[in-house]
C-alpha positions as CSV (number, residue, x, y, z in Angstrom):
1,X,32.9,5.7,9.5
2,X,31.3,7.9,12.1
3,X,27.8,6.9,10.8
4,X,28.7,3.2,10.9
5,X,29.7,3.4,14.5
6,X,26.3,4.8,15.6
7,X,24.0,2.2,16.8
8,X,20.6,3.8,16.0
9,X,19.2,5.4,12.9
10,X,18.1,8.5,14.8
11,X,21.7,9.3,15.8
12,X,23.0,8.5,12.4
13,X,20.3,10.8,10.8
14,X,21.3,13.7,13.0
15,X,25.0,13.3,12.2
16,X,24.3,12.8,8.5
17,X,22.1,15.9,8.3
18,X,24.8,18.0,10.0
19,X,27.3,17.0,7.4
20,X,25.0,17.2,4.4
21,X,23.6,20.6,5.3
22,X,27.1,22.2,4.9
23,X,28.4,20.2,1.9
24,X,27.5,19.1,-1.6
25,X,27.3,15.5,-2.7
26,X,26.7,13.4,-5.8
27,X,23.7,11.2,-6.1
28,X,26.0,8.1,-5.8
29,X,27.4,9.5,-2.5
30,X,23.9,10.2,-1.1
31,X,23.0,6.6,-2.0
32,X,26.0,5.3,-0.1
33,X,24.9,7.3,3.0
34,X,21.3,6.2,2.7
35,X,22.3,2.6,2.5
36,X,23.8,2.9,6.0
37,X,20.3,3.1,7.5
38,X,18.2,0.2,8.5
39,X,14.7,1.5,8.0
40,X,13.0,3.0,4.9
41,X,11.6,6.0,6.9
42,X,15.1,7.1,7.9
43,X,16.4,6.5,4.4
44,X,13.6,8.5,2.9
45,X,14.1,11.3,5.4
46,X,17.8,11.5,4.5
47,X,17.2,11.3,0.8
48,X,14.7,14.1,0.9
49,X,17.0,16.3,3.0
50,X,20.0,15.6,0.7
51,X,18.2,16.5,-2.5
52,X,18.9,20.2,-2.3
53,X,22.6,19.7,-1.8
54,X,23.0,17.2,-4.6
55,X,25.1,18.4,-7.5
56,X,23.7,15.9,-10.1
57,X,20.0,15.9,-9.4
58,X,19.4,14.2,-12.7
59,X,21.0,11.0,-11.3
60,X,18.8,10.9,-8.2
61,X,17.1,7.9,-9.6
62,X,20.1,5.9,-8.5
63,X,18.7,6.0,-4.9
64,X,15.7,3.8,-5.9
65,X,17.8,0.7,-5.3
66,X,18.4,1.8,-1.7
67,X,14.8,1.4,-0.7
68,X,13.0,-1.8,0.3
69,X,9.5,-0.7,-0.5
70,X,8.0,0.8,-3.6
71,X,5.9,3.3,-1.6
72,X,9.2,4.9,-0.4
73,X,10.4,5.2,-4.0
74,X,7.1,6.7,-5.0
75,X,7.2,9.2,-2.1
76,X,10.7,10.3,-3.0
77,X,9.6,10.7,-6.7
78,X,6.7,12.9,-5.5
79,X,9.0,15.0,-3.3
80,X,11.4,15.6,-6.2
81,X,8.6,16.5,-8.5
82,X,7.2,19.0,-6.0
83,X,10.7,20.4,-5.4
84,X,11.2,21.4,-9.0
């Protein structure tokens, strides 16, 4: 709810990162958070940041539907591959 009340992606991103940095999430929960953002660059930033605190990394493909552009999906895939 706090994220929904923020008017700008930058503010949302700051709040989301504070929460994600100290907790663990499922890929489905990360997708829900990512979908609160308007722009792919913010979505991608949050998806990358959240990967390390995701308990079911094998389900991270679920986030692909949250992106508008294929290059964002590809960049996330490259990030995940490099992370491993």
